[in-house]
C-alpha positions in Angstrom: 91.5 84.2 106.3 90.6 87.5 104.7 87.0 88.1 103.7 86.7 88.4 99.9 85.3 91.7 98.7 84.8 93.2 95.4 87.5 95.8 94.6 88.5 98.1 91.7 91.9 97.0 90.5 93.9 99.4 88.3 97.0 98.1 86.5 99.9 100.0 85.1 102.5 99.6 82.4 105.5 100.9 84.7 106.3 101.1 88.3 106.7 104.8 88.1 103.0 105.0 87.0 101.9 102.9 89.8 103.9 105.0 92.4 102.5 108.2 90.9 99.0 106.8 91.4 99.8 106.0 95.1 101.2 109.5 95.7 98.2 111.2 94.1 95.8 109.1 96.1 97.5 109.8 99.4 97.4 113.6 98.7 93.6 113.4 97.9 92.9 110.9 100.6 91.5 108.4 98.3 91.3 104.9 99.9 93.4 102.0 98.4 96.8 100.6 98.3 99.4 99.1 95.8 99.2 95.3 95.5 100.8 92.7 93.4 98.9 92.2 90.2 96.3 89.4 90.7 96.7 86.3 88.6 93.5 87.1 86.6 95.2 90.3 85.2 98.4 90.8 83.5 100.3 94.1 83.7 103.7 95.3 82.7 105.1 96.3 86.0 103.5 93.7 88.4 101.9 96.5 90.5 98.2 97.5 90.7 96.2 99.9 92.7 93.4 98.3 94.7 90.5 100.3 96.1 86.9 99.7 97.3 84.2 99.9 94.8 82.2 102.0 97.3 84.4 105.0 96.5 82.0 107.7 95.5 84.1 109.4 92.7 84.7 108.6 89.2 88.2 107.0 89.2 88.7 107.3 85.5 87.8 110.9 85.3 90.0 111.7 88.5 93.0 109.9 86.9 92.6 111.9 83.7 92.4 115.2 85.6 95.6 114.2 87.5 97.2 113.1 84.2 97.9 109.7 85.6 98.7 106.9 83.1 97.4 103.4 83.5 97.1 100.2 81.3 94.6 100.9 78.7 92.7 97.7 79.7 93.7 98.3 83.3 90.6 99.0 85.3 88.9 95.9 86.6 86.3 94.9 89.2 87.4 91.7 90.8 
């Protein structure tokens, strides 16, 4: 059984937005991965980006700089 850890989960309206997030994170070596949207969250495309809360950057600001789009209510800590 996987140990439950607090994560940042970012949801997206479209699959293209989720894949763009994954591509930019890989380029900048930001930890995380695409996951199915957890049941506690609803999102249009069914994909979300999960990353550790211990990441030292400001994910909102980084996403704005990269011109990435996400669900307006879509940054959660779960």
